[in-house]
N, C-alpha and C positions, 0 to 999 in steps of 0.2 A: 433466451438470455442475452442481455445487452450490457456491455461494458463501456461506459462513457468516460473518456479522459477529461478531467477538469483542469488540466495543466499541473505542472510540478509532479507531485506524487498522489494527487487526489483522484479517486475513481468513484463513479456512481454505478453500482451494479444492480440491475433490475431483473427479476424473474417474474414468472406469471403471478406469483403470490406476494412477493416481498421486495423491498428496496434496502440496499445496504450502501453506505459510503465509507471509504477508507481515507484517513488523513485529510479531512475537509478544510484545507487551506484555501479560502475563497475570497473574502472581501479584500484582503491585502495582497492577493496573488495577482500580479499584473497580467498573467496569461489566462486567468479564469474568466470564461464568458458568462457565467451565471452568478447569482447571489444566493445566499443560504435560503431565502424565502422561496426560491424556485424549486426546491427539492422537497419531496415527501420521503421520509426516512423512517425505517423500523429499527435499524441497527447501525451504530457508528463504531468502526474499529480504528484505534489509534496506535501507531507504531512506536511513538516516543514523544517527549515533551517539548521539542523545539517548535517555536511558533509557526514555522513554515510547514508543519505537519499537524500539530494540535489544532491550529487555526480556529475555526468557528464551531468547534465541538460543542461548547456550552450552549451557544445560541440554537444550534440545530436540535440538541437534546431537549432543551426546554420547549421549543416550538412544537416538536413532533412527539414529545413524551417518548423519545427513542431510548433504547438500551445502549449504553456505552460499554464496549468491550475494550479492555486495556490492561496494563500490568497492575500489580497489587498496589503500588505506590500511587498511581493515578486514581485508582478506584477509591482509596481512602480520601483523597482530596475532593473528588467529585461527589462522593456521598455526603460530605459536609455541606455541599451546595444544594442538596436535596435531589440530586439526579439519580436515576436508576442505573447502576453499574454492575458489571461482572468483572471482578479482578481475576487475572490469570497469571501463569508463569510458564516458562519454557517447557514444551512437551505436552502441556495440558490441552484438553479438548472439551469444548462445551457445544451445546446446540442452542441456537437462537433463530427464531423466525424460519425454522425449517432448514437452516444452514449449519453444517458442522464446521466449527471454527477451531483450528489448532494454532497455538502460538509457537513459533519457531525462532531460532536464534538469528541475530544480525550483529554485525561488528560496527559499532558507532557510539558516540557519546549520547547522553540522554537526559541531561538535567532539564527541569521545567523552566525554560527561559521565556515562556509566554506570560509568566508572572512578573510583576514589577521588581520583586526581589527573587532572583533565580534561586531555586531550591532543588535538592536531589530528586531525581525522577525515576530511580530504579534503572532497569536495563532497557535498551532498545530491542525491537523485535520485528519479525515478519509474521505473516499469517498464511496458512493453508485454508482455503475455503472450499468445502465440498458441498456443492449445490444439490438440490433435491433430485436432479436428473443424473447425479453421479459425477458430473464434470468437476474438476479440481483446478482452482486458481491459486497461484502462489504470488503473493505480494511481498517482495523482498524487503520493503522498508528501506531506510538509508543503510547502506552497508558497503564494505569492501568485499572482494571475493574471499571466500573461506571454504575450507574443506568439506563442511557439512553439505554444501550444495551438491557435491559429487557423490556423497554417501547417504546421509540421513534424508535429505530432502528429495533427492532423485530416487533412491532405492526404496525408501519406506512410503513416501507420499505420492510420488509419480505424478507431478502436476501436468495437466493438459495445457494450461495457459500460464505464462510467467510474466509478471510485471516487474521489470528490473531497471535500476538506475544506470545511466550512462554518462552523467554530467561531469565526472572527475572532480578533483579538488576535495570535495566533501564525501564522495562515494566512489564506487568503481567508475573508471572511464571506459571508453569504447573498447580498448584492448582487453581489459580484464573482463568486461561484460560479455565479450564475444567468446572468451574461454569458458565463462560461466554457462553460456548457452550450450557449449559442447558437453559440459558436465550434466546439465539438467535434462537435456533432450526433450523439451516440451514440444507440442505440436505448433504452438504459436507463442511468440514473445511480443509484448507491447513495451517499448522503451519509455522511461519516465525520468523525472528529476534532471531535466536539461532545458536550456534556453529560457528559463524563467528570469534569470539575472545574468549579467555579463560574465561573472566568474565560471559559470557552468554552461557556456555556449558550446554546443556540439552539433555535428552533422549526423543526424539519425539515419540518413540514407547510406552513409558510409558504414555505419554499424549494420544496417540491413544487408549490405553487400558482403561484409565479412561473414556474417552468420549464415546467410543462404548459400555461400560458396563452400562452407566447411561443414554444414550440417543439413539435415532434412527439415529443420525448423523454419517456419515462415515468420517473417517479422512484419507486424502491422504498425506502420508509422502513422500515428494519428496527429491531427491538429487539435489544440484544446477545444473541447466541445464536440468533437467527432466521436463516433460510436463504432465499436466492434460488436458484431451481432452473430449469434449462431441460432 
């Protein structure tokens, strides 16, 4: 299993059999080293409708004939474009390309501002991905810290790997994210949603130091394009 960080909150997850991308903000992402045509994708997961997360979803879905997993409101819109979608809502689980995908809560605004005329986009979300080997990855989406991390997500889903934002201003900052690490207790955290733009510049190694001093969790600080592999 490989988890490649594409910068911001975009991740490309590869298993022996399938490829999945989360929040594929690529062409307009100044930190992303790849273009959408560089990826082969079976499934695309979208956490919410802000352009820096929805990104190149439509192009990737059309090129790869990929399934788009998203909330109900996004699904209605994308179906009108002729794309294959599976709409979900909080707490629901589907299986796609051998991966069990559960939609979980996040705390964030969520209108579809990738459109010329912004329109309501339902709720933002995170995802729990259970791979074929049983490993569980938690992508928190854009979010502040919230109590479900300590109870629902930790106690019920027990993620092995957590992808969580540290950028502050629009999401958790380093202080809150380090507390979230104590609540979630994953084996590994990969920080995301930082250093893409000046308002979210952060020192990920400071976050790593805080987490590894206070928990048994290891923090994998990646550069855009780098891969965490098991």
